[in-house]
C-alpha angles and dihedrals in degrees: 000000000000126000134187107204118196123186105226140187086208139344138181141181123218124197121189091346095308125107105238099180139000137177138188120215114002142069133323103206122194107197127199121189122206127203091247095054119121140186087270089062090051092051096046098044097044091051092048092052096044094050098038110130107212102126118101123252126208089286093053091250120136097246105123130092132209091269091051092056096034090242131166135213130236105200119197125184109233117179090174089076085083095054115143114212098174096112128039127335100285111083120233119221097191093125093057114099117253115247093257089065100026099054096056090043091050091049091048089049091053091052093046093046091050090054092052099065143017100249131082129276110212123182148196120229120279111248095003126129098254133187110210121198125187146159105220108216113219088350094270115170123163128184117209125185121186090212090061102054095139 
């Protein structure tokens, strides 16, 4: 699994002209699922995101977590995070999990992530053409890959 975590002041996702989900302070998380991902990847990544301390404390140091700032998460499925650009100019997405594997993994990730912290986990719609809007706060953007834990 690969996630791009952005600390945001606010974020929203629009599908077919309608706002499906929106959050205030928190994380916009773009999540890519790979064919080789397992439940262990779900557990590790959700815990890492929920406990990540990247919000500023009273001394302007990044010491606070989502729970500390009463933040929420907007989670967006993003198979293009596994794009391979090694050959040619058209990316290959062969490493991204097919929907029959990715959808159950995405749904399990949502449930696990929700159990990891007190805020809300809002989503887009798997496979939909989504318009994502955000105000990156910092900017703080962190890429996490479960295959690179060390």
